[in-house]
Backbone bond lengths (Angstrom), bond angles and torsions (degrees), N, CA, C in turn:
res aa  C-N    CA-C-N  psi(-1)  N-CA   C-N-CA  omega(-1)  CA-C   N-CA-C  phi
1 X - - - 1.442 - - 1.527 110.62 -
2 X 1.315 117.62 -28.34 1.458 120.51 179.23 1.527 110.61 -60.59
3 X 1.313 115.61 -28.25 1.458 121.84 178.38 1.526 111.60 -62.74
4 X 1.312 116.26 -28.61 1.458 122.09 -176.40 1.528 112.61 -107.78
5 X 1.326 117.05 19.52 1.458 121.09 176.58 1.512 113.78 62.62
6 X 1.329 117.85 35.82 1.464 122.84 178.76 1.527 112.26 61.12
7 X 1.323 118.60 25.08 1.455 122.84 -175.92 1.527 111.54 -108.34
8 X 1.335 117.75 112.04 1.463 119.35 175.20 1.532 111.89 -58.68
9 X 1.337 117.02 -35.46 1.464 119.30 178.72 1.519 111.10 -61.09
10 X 1.320 118.55 -43.32 1.462 121.37 -179.14 1.530 111.26 -62.97
11 X 1.326 117.49 -35.93 1.468 121.27 177.11 1.523 109.31 -64.56
12 X 1.333 116.50 -49.85 1.465 120.58 -179.27 1.530 110.32 -64.00
13 X 1.307 117.71 -39.80 1.466 122.25 179.18 1.521 111.08 -62.53
14 X 1.333 117.03 -35.85 1.470 120.37 178.62 1.537 111.33 -67.69
15 X 1.328 116.43 -35.11 1.462 120.91 -178.24 1.531 111.40 -84.76
16 X 1.325 116.41 -40.01 1.469 122.48 -177.72 1.536 109.60 -125.65
17 X 1.313 118.00 72.41 1.474 119.62 -174.81 1.529 112.79 -61.25
18 X 1.332 114.44 130.52 1.454 121.37 174.54 1.519 116.39 76.34
19 X 1.325 118.04 1.22 1.464 120.66 -177.27 1.531 111.49 -83.63
20 X 1.309 116.89 -41.27 1.459 121.86 -176.99 1.523 110.48 -112.31
21 X 1.321 115.56 155.88 1.463 122.34 176.77 1.521 108.29 -105.87
22 X 1.328 118.52 148.48 1.467 120.09 -178.30 1.529 112.86 -59.14
23 X 1.307 117.29 -31.45 1.463 120.27 -177.90 1.527 113.11 -75.88
24 X 1.321 118.11 -5.49 1.464 121.10 178.51 1.533 112.58 -84.08
25 X 1.311 118.07 -3.77 1.451 122.03 -177.91 1.522 110.93 -96.08
26 X 1.326 115.43 149.00 1.468 120.52 179.27 1.530 110.80 -58.60
27 X 1.300 116.55 -38.23 1.460 121.78 177.51 1.524 107.16 -114.10
28 X 1.323 115.71 96.72 1.463 120.07 -177.06 1.524 109.97 -70.68
29 X 1.325 117.31 151.87 1.464 119.96 177.58 1.528 111.44 -61.03
30 X 1.315 114.79 153.34 1.450 120.61 179.41 1.535 110.58 -54.80
31 X 1.293 116.58 138.60 1.469 125.26 178.49 1.533 113.94 69.16
32 X 1.315 117.79 9.90 1.465 120.45 179.03 1.521 110.78 -56.90
33 X 1.324 116.70 -43.40 1.471 120.47 -175.80 1.521 112.94 -81.98
34 X 1.318 117.68 9.29 1.471 121.50 171.04 1.522 110.61 -100.57
35 X 1.327 115.94 -6.31 1.460 122.49 -177.73 1.528 109.12 -92.65
36 X 1.326 117.63 113.95 1.466 122.57 -177.08 1.527 112.84 -57.55
37 X 1.323 116.36 -37.40 1.471 120.39 179.59 1.527 110.77 -62.45
38 X 1.333 116.57 -45.57 1.458 120.39 -179.74 1.525 111.29 -67.57
39 X 1.318 117.01 -37.82 1.468 120.33 177.65 1.520 109.57 -61.68
40 X 1.318 116.88 -46.26 1.476 120.15 -179.09 1.525 111.05 -65.03
41 X 1.327 117.42 -44.07 1.463 120.44 178.70 1.527 110.93 -60.23
42 X 1.322 116.24 -46.42 1.464 120.74 -178.62 1.521 111.18 -65.94
43 X 1.325 116.89 -43.18 1.461 120.29 179.70 1.526 111.18 -66.15
44 X 1.318 117.79 -42.50 1.467 120.18 178.64 1.531 110.78 -62.71
45 X 1.324 116.85 -42.83 1.462 120.46 177.75 1.531 109.96 -63.14
46 X 1.306 116.26 -45.59 1.462 122.86 -179.63 1.532 111.34 -61.17
47 X 1.316 116.51 -52.13 1.463 120.75 -175.17 1.523 113.46 -70.13
48 X 1.328 116.38 -42.28 1.463 119.54 -170.66 1.537 114.80 -100.66
49 X 1.325 117.71 -28.14 1.469 120.42 -179.71 1.531 112.20 -97.33
50 X 1.331 116.09 -39.67 1.456 118.75 -177.22 1.534 112.27 -90.02
51 X 1.326 116.96 -45.07 1.459 120.23 -178.97 1.528 112.55 -91.57
52 X 1.317 116.16 -11.90 1.473 123.12 176.13 1.526 113.82 60.89
53 X 1.327 117.10 33.99 1.460 119.48 173.27 1.521 108.13 -73.55
54 X 1.306 115.79 149.95 1.464 119.75 -177.29 1.527 112.04 -93.09
55 X 1.328 117.65 -14.02 1.460 120.65 -177.63 1.526 110.10 -159.48
56 X 1.326 114.78 164.97 1.463 119.27 174.12 1.526 109.97 -64.74
57 X 1.317 116.93 -33.42 1.462 120.42 179.18 1.528 110.70 -61.37
58 X 1.329 116.16 -44.64 1.464 119.87 177.63 1.529 110.39 -63.58
59 X 1.322 116.41 -43.01 1.466 120.68 178.20 1.522 110.84 -60.39
60 X 1.323 116.81 -41.13 1.458 121.28 179.49 1.530 110.79 -57.64
61 X 1.309 116.46 -40.08 1.464 121.42 -176.94 1.529 113.59 -79.57
62 X 1.332 117.50 -33.64 1.463 120.77 -170.10 1.526 116.34 -105.47
63 X 1.322 117.83 -22.81 1.469 120.69 -174.00 1.523 111.01 -64.35
64 X 1.327 115.18 134.29 1.465 122.66 179.13 1.530 109.84 -124.75
65 X 1.307 114.59 157.78 1.461 121.25 179.96 1.533 111.59 -55.99
66 X 1.325 116.79 -40.70 1.469 119.67 -176.72 1.532 112.76 -66.15
67 X 1.332 118.52 -19.03 1.463 120.08 176.53 1.530 110.68 -61.38
68 X 1.326 117.02 -38.43 1.464 120.78 179.09 1.533 110.34 -62.57
69 X 1.322 116.37 -41.80 1.463 121.03 178.68 1.522 110.52 -68.38
70 X 1.324 116.67 -45.87 1.463 121.44 -178.11 1.526 112.40 -58.28
71 X 1.330 116.84 -33.51 1.466 121.34 -178.53 1.530 112.62 -103.32
72 X 1.326 116.02 17.79 1.470 123.23 177.08 1.523 112.83 54.92
73 X 1.329 115.26 44.27 1.463 121.21 177.82 1.529 110.96 -118.19
74 X 1.317 116.06 35.52 1.468 119.17 179.33 1.524 111.39 -66.12
75 X 1.328 117.42 -32.39 1.468 119.94 177.52 1.517 111.06 -62.10
76 X 1.310 117.00 -44.21 1.468 121.32 175.94 1.526 110.19 -59.12
77 X 1.312 116.68 -48.23 1.462 121.75 -178.87 1.535 111.18 -61.87
78 X 1.321 116.64 -43.65 1.463 120.83 -177.90 1.529 112.65 -72.57
79 X 1.319 115.60 -48.93 1.462 119.44 -171.42 1.529 113.59 -82.24
80 X 1.320 117.99 -40.72 1.465 120.38 -177.39 1.525 112.14 -84.91
81 X 1.333 116.21 -29.48 1.462 119.62 -173.59 1.521 113.68 -121.55
82 X 1.321 117.11 10.82 1.459 122.86 175.91 1.534 111.75 55.40
83 X 1.331 116.56 33.49 1.468 123.65 179.12 1.525 113.45 56.39
84 X 1.327 116.45 33.45 1.466 120.19 -177.69 1.526 110.33 -127.57
85 X 1.320 115.76 122.06 1.461 120.39 177.97 1.523 111.53 -63.20
86 X 1.320 117.88 -29.84 1.473 120.00 176.44 1.525 110.51 -59.65
87 X 1.324 117.14 -38.54 1.463 120.81 178.32 1.525 110.97 -68.17
88 X 1.326 116.93 -37.24 1.459 120.98 176.80 1.525 109.38 -63.60
89 X 1.332 116.55 -46.07 1.473 121.44 -179.76 1.532 110.56 -61.62
90 X 1.324 117.02 -40.78 1.471 120.65 177.23 1.523 110.85 -62.89
91 X 1.342 116.71 -41.47 1.464 120.59 178.40 1.526 109.46 -61.87
92 X 1.322 117.47 -44.79 1.470 120.98 179.41 1.521 110.30 -61.46
93 X 1.332 117.40 -42.71 1.474 120.44 178.59 1.522 110.69 -59.91
94 X 1.318 117.25 -40.94 1.460 121.13 178.87 1.527 111.10 -65.44
95 X 1.325 117.55 -36.79 1.464 120.74 178.29 1.529 110.12 -67.25
96 X 1.299 117.79 -38.11 1.466 121.23 178.32 1.522 109.59 -63.37
97 X 1.323 117.08 -40.14 1.466 120.83 -179.76 1.519 111.71 -68.97
98 X 1.341 118.05 -25.93 1.469 121.76 -179.75 1.522 112.90 -78.55
99 X 1.322 117.11 -15.86 1.470 120.35 -176.12 1.511 110.53 -76.94
């Protein structure tokens, strides 16, 4: 494990390259939630695959803080959005503008 910097993700990535994302692990790698790509991937999976929202607009209206807890994404909520729903809403607004 020392070869992989004590990272379970790095071990899995070495065996199954490109199959899993770092944010899919219970213990995400350090600085994972500072990476915009990982935040977007995790949020898109969360909003559209897990919560089954059809659009960012729907997510903006319906998403609640407890959804992050219910789907074990408190790390994402805490680290990427500083535990503030206002920050989540701002992120969603920015994604809508990028479309």
